[in-house]
All heavy atoms as TSV, in Angstrom:
chain	resi	resn	atom	element	x	y	z
A	1	MET	N	N	204.992	-46.220	98.175
A	1	MET	CA	C	205.251	-44.915	97.610
A	1	MET	C	C	204.313	-44.719	96.411
A	1	MET	O	O	204.054	-45.643	95.653
A	1	MET	CB	C	206.697	-44.805	97.152
A	1	MET	CG	C	207.732	-45.049	98.246
A	1	MET	SD	S	207.659	-43.901	99.588
A	1	MET	CE	C	208.535	-42.537	98.944
A	2	ALA	N	N	203.827	-43.511	96.295
A	2	ALA	CA	C	202.915	-43.184	95.205
A	2	ALA	C	C	203.064	-41.704	94.869
A	2	ALA	O	O	203.510	-40.913	95.697
A	2	ALA	CB	C	201.479	-43.489	95.596
A	3	THR	N	N	202.678	-41.352	93.653
A	3	THR	CA	C	202.689	-39.942	93.275
A	3	THR	C	C	201.612	-39.216	94.077
A	3	THR	O	O	200.761	-39.845	94.714
A	3	THR	CB	C	202.410	-39.764	91.772
A	3	THR	OG1	O	201.093	-40.235	91.497
A	3	THR	CG2	C	203.433	-40.496	90.922
A	4	ILE	N	N	201.643	-37.912	94.028
A	4	ILE	CA	C	200.656	-37.132	94.774
A	4	ILE	C	C	199.244	-37.430	94.277
A	4	ILE	O	O	198.324	-37.597	95.076
A	4	ILE	CB	C	200.986	-35.631	94.695
A	4	ILE	CG1	C	202.226	-35.352	95.531
A	4	ILE	CG2	C	199.814	-34.785	95.153
A	4	ILE	CD1	C	202.644	-33.922	95.609
A	5	LYS	N	N	199.065	-37.540	92.975
A	5	LYS	CA	C	197.739	-37.838	92.434
A	5	LYS	C	C	197.253	-39.214	92.870
A	5	LYS	O	O	196.090	-39.386	93.232
A	5	LYS	CB	C	197.753	-37.748	90.913
A	5	LYS	CG	C	197.835	-36.340	90.388
A	5	LYS	CD	C	197.779	-36.319	88.874
A	5	LYS	CE	C	197.899	-34.896	88.360
A	5	LYS	NZ	N	197.828	-34.841	86.899
A	6	GLU	N	N	198.148	-40.198	92.843
A	6	GLU	CA	C	197.776	-41.549	93.268
A	6	GLU	C	C	197.449	-41.576	94.763
A	6	GLU	O	O	196.482	-42.217	95.178
A	6	GLU	CB	C	198.904	-42.530	92.960
A	6	GLU	CG	C	199.146	-42.758	91.491
A	6	GLU	CD	C	200.422	-43.510	91.196
A	6	GLU	OE1	O	201.276	-43.654	92.102
A	6	GLU	OE2	O	200.582	-43.955	90.039
A	7	ALA	N	N	198.245	-40.870	95.561
A	7	ALA	CA	C	198.009	-40.811	97.000
A	7	ALA	C	C	196.671	-40.145	97.301
A	7	ALA	O	O	195.941	-40.573	98.206
A	7	ALA	CB	C	199.145	-40.072	97.694
A	8	ALA	N	N	196.340	-39.109	96.544
A	8	ALA	CA	C	195.061	-38.431	96.728
A	8	ALA	C	C	193.901	-39.371	96.383
A	8	ALA	O	O	192.901	-39.421	97.102
A	8	ALA	CB	C	195.005	-37.181	95.872
A	9	ALA	N	N	194.038	-40.122	95.313
A	9	ALA	CA	C	192.980	-41.039	94.897
A	9	ALA	C	C	192.777	-42.151	95.927
A	9	ALA	O	O	191.643	-42.503	96.263
A	9	ALA	CB	C	193.306	-41.646	93.538
A	10	VAL	N	N	193.865	-42.678	96.462
A	10	VAL	CA	C	193.780	-43.768	97.432
A	10	VAL	C	C	193.193	-43.282	98.754
A	10	VAL	O	O	192.374	-43.961	99.370
A	10	VAL	CB	C	195.182	-44.393	97.666
A	10	VAL	CG1	C	195.189	-45.322	98.851
A	10	VAL	CG2	C	195.652	-45.111	96.423
A	11	SER	N	N	193.587	-42.092	99.179
A	11	SER	CA	C	193.177	-41.584	100.490
A	11	SER	C	C	191.832	-40.883	100.479
A	11	SER	O	O	191.222	-40.713	101.536
A	11	SER	CB	C	194.230	-40.615	101.017
A	11	SER	OG	O	194.281	-39.451	100.211
A	12	GLY	N	N	191.388	-40.438	99.320
A	12	GLY	CA	C	190.142	-39.695	99.236
A	12	GLY	C	C	190.320	-38.204	99.495
A	12	GLY	O	O	189.353	-37.464	99.557
A	13	LEU	N	N	191.568	-37.773	99.653
A	13	LEU	CA	C	191.854	-36.352	99.845
A	13	LEU	C	C	191.992	-35.671	98.495
A	13	LEU	O	O	192.236	-36.325	97.479
A	13	LEU	CB	C	193.163	-36.174	100.621
A	13	LEU	CG	C	193.202	-36.698	102.053
A	13	LEU	CD1	C	194.606	-36.577	102.608
A	13	LEU	CD2	C	192.222	-35.945	102.914
A	14	ALA	N	N	191.872	-34.356	98.501
A	14	ALA	CA	C	192.105	-33.591	97.286
A	14	ALA	C	C	193.604	-33.517	97.023
A	14	ALA	O	O	194.415	-33.582	97.958
A	14	ALA	CB	C	191.537	-32.188	97.432
A	15	VAL	N	N	193.977	-33.381	95.764
A	15	VAL	CA	C	195.385	-33.303	95.380
A	15	VAL	C	C	196.063	-32.133	96.085
A	15	VAL	O	O	197.169	-32.274	96.613
A	15	VAL	CB	C	195.531	-33.181	93.843
A	15	VAL	CG1	C	196.972	-32.922	93.457
A	15	VAL	CG2	C	195.005	-34.432	93.161
A	16	TYR	N	N	195.384	-30.985	96.154
A	16	TYR	CA	C	196.008	-29.821	96.786
A	16	TYR	C	C	196.258	-30.067	98.274
A	16	TYR	O	O	197.225	-29.564	98.838
A	16	TYR	CB	C	195.177	-28.552	96.581
A	16	TYR	CG	C	193.931	-28.453	97.426
A	16	TYR	CD1	C	193.978	-27.882	98.689
A	16	TYR	CD2	C	192.718	-28.930	96.965
A	16	TYR	CE1	C	192.844	-27.800	99.466
A	16	TYR	CE2	C	191.581	-28.851	97.737
A	16	TYR	CZ	C	191.642	-28.291	98.989
A	16	TYR	OH	O	190.521	-28.218	99.764
A	17	ARG	N	N	195.390	-30.862	98.940
A	17	ARG	CA	C	195.569	-31.142	100.366
A	17	ARG	C	C	196.779	-32.043	100.590
A	17	ARG	O	O	197.545	-31.836	101.544
A	17	ARG	CB	C	194.305	-31.781	100.952
A	17	ARG	CG	C	194.406	-32.071	102.421
A	17	ARG	CD	C	194.588	-30.788	103.227
A	17	ARG	NE	N	194.706	-31.115	104.632
A	17	ARG	CZ	C	195.494	-30.473	105.479
A	17	ARG	NH1	N	196.204	-29.450	105.098
A	17	ARG	NH2	N	195.545	-30.839	106.738
A	18	VAL	N	N	196.968	-33.021	99.719
A	18	VAL	CA	C	198.146	-33.886	99.832
A	18	VAL	C	C	199.405	-33.047	99.624
A	18	VAL	O	O	200.394	-33.191	100.346
A	18	VAL	CB	C	198.094	-35.065	98.833
A	18	VAL	CG1	C	199.357	-35.898	98.895
A	18	VAL	CG2	C	196.875	-35.933	99.113
A	19	ARG	N	N	199.363	-32.123	98.659
A	19	ARG	CA	C	200.496	-31.225	98.443
A	19	ARG	C	C	200.773	-30.372	99.679
A	19	ARG	O	O	201.927	-30.142	100.042
A	19	ARG	CB	C	200.249	-30.312	97.248
A	19	ARG	CG	C	200.329	-30.999	95.920
A	19	ARG	CD	C	200.232	-29.972	94.783
A	19	ARG	NE	N	200.026	-30.615	93.524
A	19	ARG	CZ	C	200.994	-31.162	92.785
A	19	ARG	NH1	N	202.218	-31.132	93.212
A	19	ARG	NH2	N	200.711	-31.731	91.628
A	20	GLN	N	N	199.722	-29.891	100.340
A	20	GLN	CA	C	199.886	-29.104	101.555
A	20	GLN	C	C	200.543	-29.929	102.661
A	20	GLN	O	O	201.423	-29.431	103.369
A	20	GLN	CB	C	198.534	-28.591	102.057
A	20	GLN	CG	C	197.939	-27.487	101.234
A	20	GLN	CD	C	196.561	-27.090	101.749
A	20	GLN	OE1	O	195.866	-27.882	102.393
A	20	GLN	NE2	N	196.170	-25.860	101.452
A	21	LEU	N	N	200.122	-31.166	102.822
A	21	LEU	CA	C	200.686	-32.030	103.848
A	21	LEU	C	C	202.162	-32.303	103.591
A	21	LEU	O	O	202.978	-32.308	104.510
A	21	LEU	CB	C	199.915	-33.349	103.919
A	21	LEU	CG	C	198.468	-33.246	104.392
A	21	LEU	CD1	C	197.763	-34.592	104.251
A	21	LEU	CD2	C	198.410	-32.761	105.821
A	22	VAL	N	N	202.512	-32.512	102.326
A	22	VAL	CA	C	203.907	-32.736	101.962
A	22	VAL	C	C	204.729	-31.484	102.227
A	22	VAL	O	O	205.808	-31.541	102.831
A	22	VAL	CB	C	204.017	-33.175	100.479
A	22	VAL	CG1	C	205.451	-33.110	99.988
A	22	VAL	CG2	C	203.460	-34.576	100.300
A	23	ALA	N	N	204.224	-30.323	101.805
A	23	ALA	CA	C	204.956	-29.064	101.990
A	23	ALA	C	C	205.146	-28.731	103.462
A	23	ALA	O	O	206.169	-28.167	103.847
A	23	ALA	CB	C	204.214	-27.924	101.285
A	24	ALA	N	N	204.177	-29.099	104.303
A	24	ALA	CA	C	204.259	-28.813	105.737
A	24	ALA	C	C	205.119	-29.839	106.475
A	24	ALA	O	O	205.405	-29.664	107.648
A	24	ALA	CB	C	202.863	-28.786	106.335
A	25	GLY	N	N	205.512	-30.903	105.782
A	25	GLY	CA	C	206.339	-31.924	106.416
A	25	GLY	C	C	205.542	-32.880	107.293
A	25	GLY	O	O	206.131	-33.597	108.103
A	26	GLN	N	N	204.239	-32.905	107.144
A	26	GLN	CA	C	203.404	-33.778	107.961
A	26	GLN	C	C	203.315	-35.190	107.391
A	26	GLN	O	O	202.889	-36.101	108.092
A	26	GLN	CB	C	202.014	-33.179	108.116
A	26	GLN	CG	C	202.042	-31.894	108.911
A	26	GLN	CD	C	200.681	-31.257	109.032
A	26	GLN	OE1	O	199.933	-31.209	108.055
A	26	GLN	NE2	N	200.374	-30.773	110.205
A	27	VAL	N	N	203.696	-35.356	106.141
A	27	VAL	CA	C	203.703	-36.660	105.482
A	27	VAL	C	C	205.081	-36.856	104.868
A	27	VAL	O	O	205.615	-35.953	104.215
A	27	VAL	CB	C	202.600	-36.725	104.393
A	27	VAL	CG1	C	202.674	-38.020	103.630
A	27	VAL	CG2	C	201.226	-36.548	105.009
A	28	LYS	N	N	205.653	-38.037	105.077
A	28	LYS	CA	C	206.977	-38.313	104.527
A	28	LYS	C	C	206.894	-38.449	103.015
A	28	LYS	O	O	205.909	-38.968	102.471
A	28	LYS	CB	C	207.541	-39.590	105.136
A	28	LYS	CG	C	207.826	-39.460	106.611
A	28	LYS	CD	C	208.394	-40.734	107.159
A	28	LYS	CE	C	208.617	-40.589	108.645
A	28	LYS	NZ	N	209.137	-41.819	109.242
A	29	HIS	N	N	207.943	-38.002	102.351
A	29	HIS	CA	C	207.985	-38.066	100.891
A	29	HIS	C	C	209.438	-38.023	100.437
A	29	HIS	O	O	210.336	-37.725	101.223
A	29	HIS	CB	C	207.223	-36.896	100.285
A	29	HIS	CG	C	207.901	-35.579	100.532
A	29	HIS	ND1	N	207.849	-34.943	101.748
A	29	HIS	CD2	C	208.669	-34.801	99.739
A	29	HIS	CE1	C	208.539	-33.825	101.680
A	29	HIS	NE2	N	209.050	-33.710	100.465
A	30	ILE	N	N	209.645	-38.339	99.176
A	30	ILE	CA	C	210.956	-38.181	98.556
A	30	ILE	C	C	210.766	-37.506	97.205
A	30	ILE	O	O	209.688	-37.594	96.605
A	30	ILE	CB	C	211.709	-39.523	98.373
A	30	ILE	CG1	C	210.928	-40.482	97.485
A	30	ILE	CG2	C	212.041	-40.157	99.708
A	30	ILE	CD1	C	211.720	-41.700	97.060
A	31	ASN	N	N	211.801	-36.839	96.761
A	31	ASN	CA	C	211.795	-36.254	95.419
A	31	ASN	C	C	212.526	-37.203	94.491
A	31	ASN	O	O	213.678	-37.553	94.741
A	31	ASN	CB	C	212.486	-34.894	95.419
A	31	ASN	CG	C	211.717	-33.866	96.209
A	31	ASN	OD1	O	210.516	-33.996	96.384
A	31	ASN	ND2	N	212.398	-32.862	96.698
A	32	ALA	N	N	211.864	-37.615	93.438
A	32	ALA	CA	C	212.447	-38.499	92.427
A	32	ALA	C	C	212.429	-37.738	91.107
A	32	ALA	O	O	211.446	-37.779	90.373
A	32	ALA	CB	C	211.659	-39.800	92.325
A	33	GLY	N	N	213.495	-37.001	90.876
A	33	GLY	CA	C	213.520	-36.140	89.706
A	33	GLY	C	C	212.538	-35.005	89.918
A	33	GLY	O	O	212.606	-34.295	90.908
A	34	ARG	N	N	211.601	-34.855	89.006
A	34	ARG	CA	C	210.580	-33.809	89.140
A	34	ARG	C	C	209.343	-34.299	89.874
A	34	ARG	O	O	208.446	-33.522	90.151
A	34	ARG	CB	C	210.183	-33.309	87.752
A	34	ARG	CG	C	211.340	-32.627	87.027
A	34	ARG	CD	C	210.919	-32.120	85.704
A	34	ARG	NE	N	209.981	-31.015	85.896
A	34	ARG	CZ	C	209.349	-30.402	84.914
A	34	ARG	NH1	N	209.549	-30.782	83.668
A	34	ARG	NH2	N	208.530	-29.414	85.156
A	35	ARG	N	N	209.300	-35.581	90.182
A	35	ARG	CA	C	208.142	-36.155	90.862
A	35	ARG	C	C	208.343	-36.154	92.366
A	35	ARG	O	O	209.447	-36.284	92.858
A	35	ARG	CB	C	207.920	-37.593	90.430
A	35	ARG	CG	C	207.432	-37.736	89.038
A	35	ARG	CD	C	207.128	-39.172	88.744
A	35	ARG	NE	N	206.627	-39.289	87.393
A	35	ARG	CZ	C	206.132	-40.388	86.897
A	35	ARG	NH1	N	206.093	-41.478	87.628
A	35	ARG	NH2	N	205.693	-40.415	85.661
A	36	ILE	N	N	207.245	-36.044	93.064
A	36	ILE	CA	C	207.238	-36.201	94.512
A	36	ILE	C	C	206.506	-37.501	94.802
A	36	ILE	O	O	205.367	-37.697	94.377
A	36	ILE	CB	C	206.520	-35.021	95.198
A	36	ILE	CG1	C	207.277	-33.729	94.925
A	36	ILE	CG2	C	206.382	-35.276	96.693
A	36	ILE	CD1	C	206.567	-32.493	95.414
A	37	LEU	N	N	207.187	-38.409	95.504
A	37	LEU	CA	C	206.581	-39.680	95.867
A	37	LEU	C	C	206.239	-39.654	97.349
A	37	LEU	O	O	207.094	-39.402	98.194
A	37	LEU	CB	C	207.529	-40.836	95.554
A	37	LEU	CG	C	207.909	-40.991	94.080
A	37	LEU	CD1	C	208.888	-42.147	93.902
A	37	LEU	CD2	C	206.667	-41.218	93.224
A	38	VAL	N	N	204.990	-39.915	97.644
A	38	VAL	CA	C	204.469	-39.853	99.004
A	38	VAL	C	C	204.525	-41.243	99.628
A	38	VAL	O	O	204.154	-42.231	99.000
A	38	VAL	CB	C	203.006	-39.342	98.989
A	38	VAL	CG1	C	202.423	-39.322	100.375
A	38	VAL	CG2	C	202.935	-37.972	98.346
A	39	ASN	N	N	204.963	-41.303	100.876
A	39	ASN	CA	C	204.969	-42.547	101.628
A	39	ASN	C	C	203.528	-42.804	102.084
A	39	ASN	O	O	202.993	-42.056	102.903
A	39	ASN	CB	C	205.917	-42.419	102.823
A	39	ASN	CG	C	206.030	-43.687	103.609
A	39	ASN	OD1	O	205.043	-44.350	103.868
A	39	ASN	ND2	N	207.239	-44.022	104.004
A	40	LEU	N	N	202.903	-43.848	101.554
A	40	LEU	CA	C	201.491	-44.115	101.844
A	40	LEU	C	C	201.280	-44.524	103.298
A	40	LEU	O	O	200.233	-44.231	103.869
A	40	LEU	CB	C	200.952	-45.178	100.896
A	40	LEU	CG	C	200.878	-44.761	99.423
A	40	LEU	CD1	C	200.377	-45.915	98.566
A	40	LEU	CD2	C	199.995	-43.538	99.243
A	41	ASP	N	N	202.272	-45.181	103.905
A	41	ASP	CA	C	202.154	-45.527	105.322
A	41	ASP	C	C	202.120	-44.272	106.174
A	41	ASP	O	O	201.348	-44.171	107.132
A	41	ASP	CB	C	203.310	-46.428	105.768
A	41	ASP	CG	C	203.238	-47.812	105.153
A	41	ASP	OD1	O	202.125	-48.255	104.804
A	41	ASP	OD2	O	204.290	-48.447	105.020
A	42	SER	N	N	202.946	-43.307	105.827
A	42	SER	CA	C	202.976	-42.046	106.552
A	42	SER	C	C	201.658	-41.294	106.372
A	42	SER	O	O	201.136	-40.701	107.326
A	42	SER	CB	C	204.154	-41.189	106.071
A	42	SER	OG	O	204.160	-39.945	106.690
A	43	LEU	N	N	201.110	-41.326	105.179
A	43	LEU	CA	C	199.829	-40.668	104.921
A	43	LEU	C	C	198.706	-41.338	105.715
A	43	LEU	O	O	197.878	-40.664	106.329
A	43	LEU	CB	C	199.510	-40.687	103.423
A	43	LEU	CG	C	198.200	-40.028	102.994
A	43	LEU	CD1	C	198.171	-38.563	103.395
A	43	LEU	CD2	C	198.006	-40.173	101.492
A	44	ALA	N	N	198.708	-42.667	105.751
A	44	ALA	CA	C	197.697	-43.393	106.522
A	44	ALA	C	C	197.833	-43.084	108.009
A	44	ALA	O	O	196.832	-42.900	108.706
A	44	ALA	CB	C	197.826	-44.889	106.271
A	45	ARG	N	N	199.071	-43.012	108.494
A	45	ARG	CA	C	199.318	-42.683	109.895
A	45	ARG	C	C	198.798	-41.279	110.201
A	45	ARG	O	O	198.183	-41.041	111.242
A	45	ARG	CB	C	200.811	-42.787	110.202
A	45	ARG	CG	C	201.133	-42.819	111.663
A	45	ARG	CD	C	202.622	-43.071	111.934
A	45	ARG	NE	N	203.141	-44.222	111.200
A	45	ARG	CZ	C	204.081	-44.155	110.232
A	45	ARG	NH1	N	204.622	-43.009	109.911
A	45	ARG	NH2	N	204.482	-45.233	109.617
A	46	TYR	N	N	199.020	-40.341	109.286
A	46	TYR	CA	C	198.517	-38.987	109.463
A	46	TYR	C	C	196.992	-38.985	109.533
A	46	TYR	O	O	196.401	-38.323	110.369
A	46	TYR	CB	C	198.984	-38.068	108.334
A	46	TYR	CG	C	198.327	-36.712	108.405
A	46	TYR	CD1	C	198.798	-35.731	109.263
A	46	TYR	CD2	C	197.199	-36.419	107.641
A	46	TYR	CE1	C	198.174	-34.503	109.365
A	46	TYR	CE2	C	196.567	-35.195	107.734
A	46	TYR	CZ	C	197.060	-34.236	108.595
A	46	TYR	OH	O	196.436	-33.030	108.699
A	47	LEU	N	N	196.355	-39.726	108.649
A	47	LEU	CA	C	194.895	-39.767	108.635
A	47	LEU	C	C	194.337	-40.413	109.907
A	47	LEU	O	O	193.258	-40.055	110.361
A	47	LEU	CB	C	194.400	-40.506	107.391
A	47	LEU	CG	C	194.674	-39.789	106.063
A	47	LEU	CD1	C	194.298	-40.689	104.903
A	47	LEU	CD2	C	193.960	-38.465	105.990
A	48	ASP	N	N	195.072	-41.361	110.478
A	48	ASP	CA	C	194.632	-42.017	111.714
A	48	ASP	C	C	194.800	-41.123	112.941
A	48	ASP	O	O	193.963	-41.105	113.830
A	48	ASP	CB	C	195.393	-43.316	111.944
A	48	ASP	CG	C	194.941	-44.422	111.016
A	48	ASP	OD1	O	193.832	-44.321	110.456
A	48	ASP	OD2	O	195.696	-45.392	110.851
A	49	THR	N	N	195.926	-40.385	112.991
A	49	THR	CA	C	196.243	-39.619	114.192
A	49	THR	C	C	195.942	-38.141	114.079
A	49	THR	O	O	195.912	-37.444	115.080
A	49	THR	CB	C	197.731	-39.776	114.561
A	49	THR	OG1	O	198.534	-39.273	113.495
A	49	THR	CG2	C	198.078	-41.216	114.843
A	50	GLY	N	N	195.772	-37.633	112.898
A	50	GLY	CA	C	195.500	-36.204	112.719
A	50	GLY	C	C	196.777	-35.391	112.693
A	50	GLY	O	O	197.789	-35.823	112.156
A	51	ASP	N	N	196.741	-34.224	113.324
A	51	ASP	CA	C	197.859	-33.295	113.266
A	51	ASP	C	C	198.924	-33.537	114.323
A	51	ASP	O	O	199.789	-32.694	114.522
A	51	ASP	CB	C	197.357	-31.850	113.405
A	51	ASP	CG	C	196.596	-31.408	112.177
A	51	ASP	OD1	O	196.884	-31.936	111.087
A	51	ASP	OD2	O	195.716	-30.548	112.302
A	52	GLN	N	N	198.875	-34.652	115.016
A	52	GLN	CA	C	199.883	-34.919	116.034
A	52	GLN	C	C	201.215	-35.236	115.357
A	52	GLN	O	O	201.287	-36.085	114.475
A	52	GLN	CB	C	199.470	-36.104	116.906
A	52	GLN	CG	C	198.184	-35.870	117.655
A	52	GLN	CD	C	197.717	-37.119	118.361
A	52	GLN	OE1	O	198.353	-38.152	118.303
A	52	GLN	NE2	N	196.584	-37.014	119.025
A	53	PRO	N	N	202.284	-34.566	115.759
A	53	PRO	CA	C	203.587	-34.843	115.155
A	53	PRO	C	C	204.111	-36.199	115.583
A	53	PRO	O	O	203.790	-36.695	116.679
A	53	PRO	CB	C	204.479	-33.716	115.695
A	53	PRO	CG	C	203.814	-33.308	116.966
A	53	PRO	CD	C	202.341	-33.525	116.760
A	54	GLU	N	N	204.913	-36.810	114.724
A	54	GLU	CA	C	205.532	-38.085	115.065
A	54	GLU	C	C	206.620	-37.843	116.105
A	54	GLU	O	O	207.279	-36.808	116.097
A	54	GLU	CB	C	206.143	-38.715	113.811
A	54	GLU	CG	C	205.096	-39.126	112.805
A	54	GLU	CD	C	205.703	-39.831	111.609
A	54	GLU	OE1	O	206.837	-40.318	111.721
A	54	GLU	OE2	O	205.038	-39.886	110.584
A	55	PRO	N	N	206.815	-38.781	117.029
A	55	PRO	CA	C	207.850	-38.589	118.042
A	55	PRO	C	C	209.241	-38.519	117.416
A	55	PRO	O	O	209.537	-39.220	116.454
A	55	PRO	CB	C	207.713	-39.828	118.929
A	55	PRO	CG	C	206.955	-40.820	118.132
A	55	PRO	CD	C	206.143	-40.046	117.141
A	56	ILE	N	N	210.068	-37.638	117.974
A	56	ILE	CA	C	211.413	-37.439	117.448
A	56	ILE	C	C	212.406	-38.018	118.434
A	56	ILE	O	O	212.321	-37.768	119.635
A	56	ILE	CB	C	211.693	-35.945	117.220
A	56	ILE	CG1	C	210.730	-35.400	116.174
A	56	ILE	CG2	C	213.133	-35.715	116.812
A	56	ILE	CD1	C	210.822	-33.923	115.966
A	57	ASN	N	N	213.347	-38.787	117.929
A	57	ASN	CA	C	214.391	-39.369	118.750
A	57	ASN	C	C	215.382	-38.273	119.127
A	57	ASN	O	O	215.947	-37.632	118.252
A	57	ASN	CB	C	215.081	-40.489	117.970
A	57	ASN	CG	C	216.133	-41.208	118.782
A	57	ASN	OD1	O	216.396	-40.865	119.937
A	57	ASN	ND2	N	216.720	-42.220	118.181
A	58	PRO	N	N	215.620	-38.028	120.414
A	58	PRO	CA	C	216.515	-36.935	120.795
A	58	PRO	C	C	217.959	-37.152	120.352
A	58	PRO	O	O	218.737	-36.217	120.309
A	58	PRO	CB	C	216.405	-36.893	122.317
A	58	PRO	CG	C	215.862	-38.201	122.719
A	58	PRO	CD	C	215.057	-38.707	121.549
A	59	GLY	N	N	218.332	-38.368	119.986
A	59	GLY	CA	C	219.688	-38.654	119.525
A	59	GLY	C	C	219.940	-38.157	118.116
A	59	GLY	O	O	221.069	-38.127	117.645
A	60	GLY	N	N	218.901	-37.757	117.403
A	60	GLY	CA	C	219.073	-37.206	116.072
A	60	GLY	C	C	218.874	-38.207	114.951
A	60	GLY	O	O	218.771	-37.844	113.804
A	61	MET	N	N	218.820	-39.498	115.265
A	61	MET	CA	C	218.634	-40.506	114.225
A	61	MET	C	C	217.323	-41.240	114.495
A	61	MET	O	O	216.965	-41.479	115.648
A	61	MET	CB	C	219.789	-41.491	114.207
A	61	MET	CG	C	221.115	-40.834	113.860
A	61	MET	SD	S	222.440	-42.027	113.751
A	61	MET	CE	C	222.165	-42.613	112.112
A	62	GLN	N	N	216.627	-41.561	113.434
A	62	GLN	CA	C	215.383	-42.298	113.559
A	62	GLN	C	C	215.436	-43.527	112.691
A	62	GLN	O	O	216.023	-43.524	111.609
A	62	GLN	CB	C	214.200	-41.443	113.106
A	62	GLN	CG	C	213.860	-40.317	114.029
A	62	GLN	CD	C	212.627	-39.597	113.562
A	62	GLN	OE1	O	212.457	-39.388	112.365
A	62	GLN	NE2	N	211.786	-39.205	114.485
A	63	ARG	N	N	214.784	-44.568	113.169
A	63	ARG	CA	C	214.666	-45.796	112.390
A	63	ARG	C	C	213.484	-45.632	111.446
A	63	ARG	O	O	212.402	-45.225	111.875
A	63	ARG	CB	C	214.444	-46.979	113.309
A	63	ARG	CG	C	214.310	-48.262	112.569
A	63	ARG	CD	C	214.180	-49.411	113.519
A	63	ARG	NE	N	214.054	-50.617	112.743
A	63	ARG	CZ	C	213.733	-51.778	113.222
A	63	ARG	NH1	N	213.542	-51.913	114.514
A	63	ARG	NH2	N	213.621	-52.827	112.441
A	64	ILE	N	N	213.687	-45.940	110.196
A	64	ILE	CA	C	212.609	-45.849	109.206
A	64	ILE	C	C	212.114	-47.258	108.939
A	64	ILE	O	O	212.856	-48.118	108.478
A	64	ILE	CB	C	213.101	-45.187	107.896
A	64	ILE	CG1	C	213.564	-43.775	108.194
A	64	ILE	CG2	C	212.002	-45.209	106.858
A	64	ILE	CD1	C	214.164	-43.070	107.023
A	65	ILE	N	N	210.868	-47.486	109.259
A	65	ILE	CA	C	210.265	-48.800	109.072
A	65	ILE	C	C	209.614	-48.824	107.701
A	65	ILE	O	O	208.792	-47.999	107.374
A	65	ILE	CB	C	209.225	-49.077	110.174
A	65	ILE	CG1	C	209.911	-48.997	111.537
A	65	ILE	CG2	C	208.556	-50.425	109.963
A	65	ILE	CD1	C	208.937	-49.041	112.694
A	66	GLU	N	N	209.978	-49.803	106.921
A	66	GLU	CA	C	209.418	-49.903	105.570
A	66	GLU	C	C	208.524	-51.096	105.430
A	66	GLU	O	O	208.641	-52.078	105.992
A	66	GLU	CB	C	210.539	-49.998	104.544
A	66	GLU	CG	C	211.340	-48.742	104.509
A	66	GLU	CD	C	212.435	-48.790	103.463
A	66	GLU	OE1	O	212.470	-49.745	102.678
A	66	GLU	OE2	O	213.243	-47.883	103.443
């Protein structure tokens, strides 16, 4: 987990692009008070696969791998 600025620095993306990905739900994140923490594994997966959505379990529950 990293802040948006840290995630942008690690990934080489612009800060506004990371914010767009978070707002669109394409990258997993959590809100910690006023901060948004980005899941770096999810960001890396997005960069590897592009705009393909992650598969959704039809049962409604998903396993989160940490």
